[in-house]
RODO-2510 file (C-alpha; in nm, 4 decimals, decimal comma):
residues 142
     n   res          X          Y          Z
     1     m    -0,0002    -0,0002     0,0002
     2     t     0,1444     0,3363    -0,0967
     3     g     0,1972     0,6078     0,1611
     4     r    -0,0609     0,8353     0,0042
     5     l    -0,3294     0,5663     0,0058
     6     r    -0,2382     0,4666     0,3604
     7     n    -0,2799     0,8304     0,4721
     8     r    -0,6186     0,8720     0,3004
     9     l    -0,7734     0,5371     0,3903
    10     p    -0,8753     0,6275     0,7490
    11     r    -1,0515     0,9433     0,6307
    12     a    -1,2229     0,7589     0,3462
    13     v    -1,3497     0,4915     0,5858
    14     a    -1,4706     0,7597     0,8287
    15     v    -1,6535     0,9511     0,5525
    16     l    -1,8142     0,6336     0,4228
    17     g    -1,9179     0,5326     0,7754
    18     l    -2,0620     0,8777     0,8420
    19     a    -2,2547     0,8773     0,5142
    20     i    -2,4014     0,5342     0,5869
    21     y    -2,4815     0,6433     0,9431
    22     i    -2,6704     0,9549     0,8291
    23     l    -2,8533     0,7773     0,5460
    24     g    -2,9411     0,4772     0,7612
    25     t    -3,0552     0,6951     1,0497
    26     f    -3,2935     0,8959     0,8326
    27     l    -3,4229     0,5925     0,6446
    28     s    -3,4875     0,3945     0,9623
    29     l    -3,6682     0,6948     1,1118
    30     a    -3,8754     0,7489     0,7978
    31     l    -3,9673     0,3818     0,7773
    32     g    -4,0288     0,3534     1,1517
    33     h    -3,7771     0,0804     1,2384
    34     p    -3,6709     0,1455     1,6020
    35     e    -3,4182    -0,1403     1,6265
    36     l    -3,2511    -0,0445     1,3009
    37     f    -3,2372     0,3197     1,4121
    38     q    -3,0685     0,2100     1,7325
    39     r    -2,8114    -0,0037     1,5502
    40     f    -2,7102     0,2853     1,3265
    41     g    -2,6047     0,4692     1,6446
    42     a    -2,3169     0,2216     1,6769
    43     l    -2,2018     0,3145     1,3280
    44     g    -2,2167     0,6831     1,4256
    45     v    -1,9949     0,6169     1,7277
    46     a    -1,7444     0,4340     1,5062
    47     a    -1,7448     0,7190     1,2516
    48     a    -1,6866     0,9769     1,5286
    49     i    -1,3930     0,7789     1,6669
    50     l    -1,2408     0,7337     1,3202
    51     f    -1,2787     1,1039     1,2384
    52     f    -1,1296     1,2099     1,5697
    53     t    -0,8334     0,9761     1,5315
    54     d    -0,7655     1,0880     1,1734
    55     r    -0,8000     1,4602     1,2414
    56     l    -0,6023     1,4435     1,5655
    57     t    -0,3186     1,2741     1,3775
    58     q    -0,3254     1,5405     1,1018
    59     i    -0,3252     1,8262     1,3529
    60     e    -0,0388     1,6729     1,5484
    61     l     0,1692     1,6240     1,2328
    62     t     0,1072     1,9860     1,1306
    63     r     0,2064     2,1047     1,4779
    64     q     0,5232     1,8930     1,4707
    65     r     0,6278     2,0399     1,1331
    66     a     0,5770     2,3937     1,2667
    67     v     0,7752     2,3226     1,5839
    68     e     1,0562     2,1640     1,3813
    69     a     1,0718     2,4740     1,1591
    70     l     1,0910     2,6997     1,4649
    71     l     1,3640     2,4880     1,6225
    72     h     1,5579     2,4976     1,2955
    73     e     1,5254     2,8769     1,2887
    74     y     1,6468     2,9094     1,6468
    75     g     1,9351     2,6783     1,5616
    76     l     2,0371     2,9000     1,2688
    77     r     2,0250     3,2079     1,4898
    78     f     2,2271     3,0326     1,7617
    79     e     2,4895     2,9324     1,5039
    80     a     2,5090     3,2930     1,3839
    81     l     2,5601     3,4160     1,7395
    82     h     2,8143     3,1414     1,8020
    83     a     3,0007     3,2423     1,4847
    84     g     3,0406     3,5927     1,6233
    85     i     2,7669     3,7780     1,4372
    86     r     2,6291     4,0440     1,6680
    87     p     2,2552     4,0123     1,7524
    88     e     2,1704     4,3465     1,5896
    89     e     2,3247     4,2242     1,2606
    90     i     2,0976     3,9186     1,2398
    91     p     1,8118     3,9952     0,9965
    92     e     1,4894     4,0972     1,1741
    93     a     1,2600     3,8886     0,9529
    94     g     1,4620     3,5762     1,0227
    95     y     1,6433     3,3527     0,7875
    96     t     1,3367     3,1568     0,6848
    97     l     1,0558     3,2249     0,9341
    98     d     0,8452     3,5166     1,0413
    99     f     0,7785     3,4439     1,4096
   100     l     0,4534     3,6430     1,4191
   101     a     0,3209     3,4494     1,1200
   102     e     0,4153     3,1236     1,2916
   103     e     0,2328     3,2272     1,6088
   104     s    -0,0708     3,3131     1,3987
   105     a    -0,0518     2,9689     1,2357
   106     f    -0,0424     2,8046     1,5805
   107     t    -0,3507     3,0039     1,6804
   108     r    -0,5372     2,8886     1,3674
   109     l    -0,4319     2,5312     1,4367
   110     r    -0,5614     2,5556     1,7949
   111     r    -0,8958     2,6937     1,6723
   112     k    -0,9250     2,4168     1,4156
   113     a    -0,8510     2,1547     1,6815
   114     e    -1,1143     2,3068     1,9103
   115     a    -1,3766     2,3066     1,6325
   116     i    -1,2982     1,9453     1,5436
   117     s    -1,3176     1,8474     1,9089
   118     a    -1,6538     2,0205     1,9541
   119     g    -1,7988     1,8596     1,6401
   120     n    -1,6683     1,5209     1,7421
   121     t    -1,8108     1,5561     2,0921
   122     g    -2,1506     1,6422     1,9457
   123     l    -2,1508     1,3505     1,7008
   124     l    -2,0255     1,1085     1,9638
   125     s    -2,2894     1,2215     2,2133
   126     v    -2,5798     1,1985     1,9684
   127     a    -2,4660     0,8645     1,8272
   128     t    -2,4104     0,7170     2,1746
   129     l    -2,7587     0,8220     2,2873
   130     q    -2,9029     0,6830     1,9639
   131     w    -2,7164     0,3560     2,0152
   132     g    -2,8276     0,3240     2,3754
   133     f    -3,1808     0,4591     2,3665
   134     g    -3,2706     0,5017     1,9994
   135     d    -3,5384     0,2329     1,9940
   136     l    -3,7135     0,3913     2,2928
   137     a    -3,7026     0,7370     2,1304
   138     v    -3,8491     0,6129     1,8013
   139     r    -4,1236     0,4227     1,9816
   140     a    -4,2068     0,7305     2,1899
   141     l    -4,2338     0,9419     1,8739
   142     s    -4,4578     0,6890     1,6979
***
């Protein structure tokens, strides 16, 4: 299996699981099948876990790349200082990084992680309740 396929497979499985969960949930509600509705909750829980795992991995890899770039930049600056270049002669914008832009990127990454976490918590909560009590809810609505 190629690296690209291996990286995309978890997301593809999560998207497929989520699509089947949503379609199955609405169809079982429309057709009035309480047990089937309840069973689709399990698929929703699985999709939420797969999405969370995939997105968490992607966010962590992005964070690691940014930290490695910052460490490289600090290393270059340390080497310049060690070589005798005075601090005021080191370029303000940095050799390769703009530190304010990097901080802004970290802030965007944190916001994205928070949004993913909130969405995942919502999906996981709804799907868990559906899995545990979905048949009772459908029967109560009928």
